[in-house]
N, C-alpha and C positions, 0 to 999 in steps of 0.2 A: 448265538455267540456274539459278544460285542468285539469290536476291532480297536486295537491300539497299535501305535507305530513300532513300539519297542517293549519287549518284556525281558527283564533280567530275573533269572530264576535260581533257586537253590543257594542263595547268598546268606551270609551273616552280615546284617545291615546295622551300622552304628548311626542311628537315626539323628541324634543331636536334637531331638524334639524335647518339649518342656520336661518330660519325665526321663529324658536321656535314656530311652529304651534301646537295648540291643536285641534285635530280632533274629531268630535262627531259622534256617530253611525258609527263607523268606523270598517273595517275589516283588518286583517294582514294576508297575505297568506305567508306561510313558506315552502321552498322546500329545503331538506337537512339541511345544516347549515346556510342557508342565508334566509333573508327577500326577497321574490319575488315581493310583491306589497302591497300597502296600498291604500284603498279607501272606498266609501261608502259601507255598508254592503250589500245592495241589488244589487249593481254592482258586487262585488266579488262573492256573492253566486250564481249569474247567470252565471259567467264565469268559476268558479273552482269546481270540486268536491275534497273531501279531505279524506285522510286516517283517520284523527281525527279532530274533531270540538270542539272548546271550546266556549261557550256562555259567553261573559263577559258583559252581559246587567247590567247596574248599577255599573260597576267597571271601574277602571282606569288602563291603561298600561303605565308603565314607562320602559325606558331603564335600564338594569342591572346596579347596583351600582358597582363601582370599588374600592375595598379596597387595597390601595397601600402600606400598611405596617402592617405586623402582625408577631407574633412568635408563630406559632401554638402549638408548644411543651408546651408552657407556659400555656396552658389550664389545665395542671396538677397541677398547682401551684396557682390557684385562691384563693384569700383571704389571702395568706400568706405574711408577711413583709409589712403589711399595716401601714399606718400613718407615713411613713418614706420618706426622700428625695432619690434621684436616687441611690447614691452610697451605702447608708446605706440599702436600699431596696434590692439591688443586694446581698449585703453580708449576708442578713437574709433570702434569698430565692433561687434565681436562682443560685448563685455561690456555695451554699451548696448542691445543687440537682443534678447538671449535671453529676457528677461521677457515679450516681446511675440510670440514665435515660437509658433505653434500648429500643430495637426495639418495644416491646409491648406497652410500656409507649408512645413512639412518635406516633405510628400508631392510637391508640385509642384517644389521645389527638387531633391530626391532624383531624380525623374523625369528633369528636364532634365540633371542631372549624369550620370546613367547613359546618356542619349542621347548626350552629347558623348564619354563614354568609348567607347561602342560605335562611334561615328563615327571615332574616332581608333585603332581596332584593339584596344581592350582588352575582353576577355572576362570578366575577373574584377576586381572592385574591393573593397578592404577599407576600409569606411567606419568612421572613428573618431568615434562619435557621442557628443558630450559636451554636446549642447543638451538640458537637462532642466528647463526653467523650469516646464513643465506635465507632466502624466502622459500616457503613451500615445504619445510621439513616436517611440520606437524602432520601433514597429509601423508607422509610416508609411514609414520607410526600407525596411523589409522588404516592404511592400506594393509600393513602387516597384520593388524587385528583382523581385518575382513578376510584376508587370504588364508590365515591359519585357522580361523574359527573360534578364537578365544573371546571371552567377554572382557572388553577393554574400556577403561576409563582414561581419557587424554586429559591429564592435568596440564592445561596450557600455562606455561610458566613465563616468568619475565626475568631476565638478567641483563644488567647494564653492561653490554659487551664493549662499551667505549672504555671501560676500565681494564680490559684485557692487555697483556704485554704489548708495547708499541710495535714490536717486530712481528706481531700476529694480528694484522688489521683485518677486521671482519668486513665482508661485502656489505652487510647490512648491520646498522647499529639502531636498534628499535628505541623509540621513545615510549613513554607510558601510554600515550594516546594510541600509538600503533598496536601496542599489546592489547588495550581494551577493545580496539576494533576486531582484532583477530578472535578474541574471546566471543564477541558478539557473532561474528560470522560462524564460528564453529558451533556455538550453542544453537543457533537457528538451524544450521545444516543437519545436526545430529539429534535434534529434540525427540524425534519419534523412532530412532533406530532400535531395533530389537535387542542388540548387544553392545553397542558403543554409546558412550555418553562423555560429557565434558565436565571438567572441574577447573576452578581458577587456582593457580599455583603461584603466587608471589615467592620469589626464590628464598629470600632470607630477610631479616629485619633492615639490613642496609641497602637492599636493592630498591626499595619503593618509598616514595615521599609520603608524608601524613595524608595529603589529599589523595594521592594514589590509593592508598589503603582504604579510605572512605568510598572512593569509586568502586574498588573491588567488592566491598560489602554491598553497595547498591546494585551492582551487576549480579552478585550472587542471589540476592532477593528478587531481583527482576526475573532471572531465568531459572530460579530453583537449582542453582549449582552449589556443589561442595567447594569449600576453601581449604587448600592444604598448603602448609609452609614448614620448612625446616625451622624448628623452634628450640632454642637452647640446646643445640646439639653439643656445643662446647661453650666455655666461659666467654668467648669473643662476643656473642650476642648481647649479653647484659653490659659488657664493657663499652660496646659501641652505644647501646641504647641509653645508658646513663650519661655518656658523655655528649651525645648528640640530640637526644629526645628528653633527657632530664629524668627518666624513670627506667627501672629495669624492664626487660622485654614484655613479660606477661602482664604485669599491671598496666603497661602502656597499651598493649593490644586490647586489654579490656577497656581501658578508658576511651579509645577512639572507636569502639564498637565493632571490632573485627571478629571477636570470639563469640561462639555460640554453638548450638548442637550440630551445626553443619561444618564446624572447623576441625580439621585433622592436624593435630600437632605431631609433626614427625620428629622423632627422636626423644625429645623431652627428657634430656639427661640431667641437666643442671637445674633442677627444680628446688625452689624454696617451699617451706610449708605454706606460705601465702599463695604460692603459685598453685599448689595442689588444691587448695581451697577454691580458688577461682575456677579451676577446671571442673571440680565437682559441681559447684553452684551454677555453672553455665552449661553443663553437660558436654563439655569439649571431649573429643575423642582423641586417642593417642595411637600412633603407628610406631611400634616397637621394632627396631633394627638391630638385633644384637650382634650378628656376625660383622656388619660394617662398624659398629661401635667398638668391637674388640680389635679389629684390624687397624683402625685409626687411633686407637687408644683414647677414644673420646670420653669414656666413662661408662657407668652402669646406670641406666634409668631405674627410678624407684617403682618398678612394676609391682612388686608385692604391696606397696602402700597404695598405688592406684587402684588395685583389685580390692584392697580392704575398704577403700573410700567409695566403692561402687562406680569408679570411672571405667569407661569402656576402653579396653586395650585390643588392639589387632597386631598382627605380625607381617613383617615385610623383609624382603632380601636387601633393599636399597639397590643402588646401581652396581653393575659388574666391575666398575673401576674402583669401588671401594668395598667390595665384597669378594669379587672374582668369580662369583657364580650367580645364577638365578635360581638356586636350588632351595625350594621351600622345605624339603625334607631336612635339609641341614639346619634351617632356621629352627625347626621345631625342637631338635635336641639341644641346640645351643641356647635356646630360651630357658629350658629347664636346667641346664647345667650352669649357665652364667650366674643365675640367682642363688642357686644352692651354694656355689663357691663363695660368692660375694657375701652372703649372710651367714655362712657356716651352718645353714639350717637345711638338711636334706628334704624337709617337707615343705619348704616355703612356696615353691611353685610346682604343683603336681602335674603328672601326665594329663589328667583329664582336664585341668585348667588350660593347659597349652593347647589341646584340641579346641576347646571353647573360644580361645582367643583367635585361632587360625580359621575358625568357621563362623560361629555366631558372632564373635566379636568384630570380625572383618565385615559381616553383613551390617551390623549396627553402625560401624564406622562409616560405611559408604551410603548409609541411609536406605538399605534394602532389606532390613530384617524381615519384612513381610514376604519376600520373595526367595531369598537366598539363605545359606548357612545351615540348613537342615534338610533331611530327607523326609518330606511330609506331603500328603496329597494337596494339590493346589500350588505348591511352590515350584520354582523353576528347576528343571532337570539338569542340574549342575552337580556332577558327582564323579568319583573315580573308583575303579575296581582294583583292589590291592591283592596281589598274589604273594602269599607268605612262604612259598616253597623256594626259598634261597637260603644259602648257608648263613647269611647275616641274620635272618629272621627266625628260623626254626631252632628249637621248638617254641611254639606260641602257647602261652598260658592266658594271655588277656590281649586282644587286638589293639586296645587303646595304649597300653604300655609299649607294645611292639612297635606301633606306629612312631612313637616318640623316641624310643631309645635303640631300636634295632632295625632301622629302615634306610633304604636309599631309592634312587630313581629306578633301580631294577625291579622293585616291588610294584611300581605303578604300571599295570598292564593295560588298562583301558581308561580313557577319560572322555566324559561326555559333557557338552555345553550347550544349553538351550535345547536339550532333546537330540543334538546331533553328535554322533561318535566321531571324534576328531584324533584319537589315538586308539588303536584297536590291536590287541595282541602284541603291544610294544612297537607298533608301526605308525608313524605320523601319516595321516591320510591325505591331506589336502595339498602338501608340497613334496618335492623330491628332497628329502632331508639331507641326504649326503651331498647333493649338488649345492644346496644352500650353504652347508657347513664350509665346503671347500671354497665357495665364492667368497664368503665372509673372510676367510683366511687371507685371501688375495687383496680383497678391499682394505683390510685392517693393515696388512703389510705395506700396501702402498701409501696409506695415510701416514704410518710411522716414518716412511722414507721422506714424504713431503714435509713433515713437521719436524724432522730430526729427533723424534722421541725414540727411546729405547733404554734398555737396562745394561749395566755393567755388572758381571759376575766374576769374582776373583781377578779383578783387574782387566777383563776381556769385554769388549762390547759384543753383545749377543744379538744376532740377526737371524730371524726365521722368516722365509718367504713363502711362496706357494708349497702346498703339500700334495699336489697331484703327482 
């Protein structure tokens, strides 16, 4: 008998392979960080002994979801600045908090954000980290990635903190040169890490000079890094770019050479036909953030047209300050519903297309289509086991439709990343989840007190402190 590290048996497996096979009474053999074999349970049980066996009878196995855009530090700021459009929301939450966000804040926010991603089936998260009012904060996000076991991409971002409110002075005001130096440091440090990688994340069109964008392109080429940026989330991008750079945003980014197959355009809401053609011609990838776009009333990205044109689309939560969760299950259903309502066409974005965007689309977006996005021999063992026996999900006629329209975090029973079980039978394995949650409540309450942030409901100032 051959030995494998992990055997999942008796499962219904939604493979997302080229034929989109759904395999019944199937087993998955995992050795190290990779899938060794799929096949009938009786065949693999007779062929392999295993260090650990998971019986998935009556359950579904899906490839891990890939969250291509978040701001994990924003988990600190859930619920603040609500009922405002983008720039007003920023001015009533994030921009007034950055100067007081320290290492402890970022670590616990990132840890809780990763827990929620894992509990909602996400095995990979791309964190767009632009909170740098103090030094060393990127390393806290990466520490959270390492401690919890998720596959993490640290999108090292740049924001000109000198433009924050005068009464919120940051200890550190980075220059573009300091930003580039940090990108180089992180790229070198994590170039061979099995789960953690680095991307370059210029914040938005007005954050970076033209020479800075050209340097970003050079660094991406030098180190093989993704570039990811908020792009036409609102009309403000084009208004700024026309006034200050003489062109609309996307033609300008094409002109200076920033766009390409390694560019992830986050949001991509206010697109012109010319912009869509540029994306198609240059194989630009799109990160679609429907929940955040709805909360901030930013608009509806032309996802059906992207798909029609063959543009790769992935899905994402965005930060918890503009989504209020890190729940990828919520993103799946919202994606389907948003476009049906917007187009008045019930078939415009189907359940199977949503699953493709969340898995294969995510893998292509982050340049890992050969390793992630489907359950196939030779690919990384990133997957989750879905238990349909909840009132929300039963009865099940079709696991694909059930995942999109009838699911929640309660269905995600086990999550495996890089061959390692990090959520098992509903329990986070690598940290004391309850203690981490209660600690974040205290850290966030202290931050709100220091920054004087908070909400008013029915004329009353609302204050919530420790929950111990």
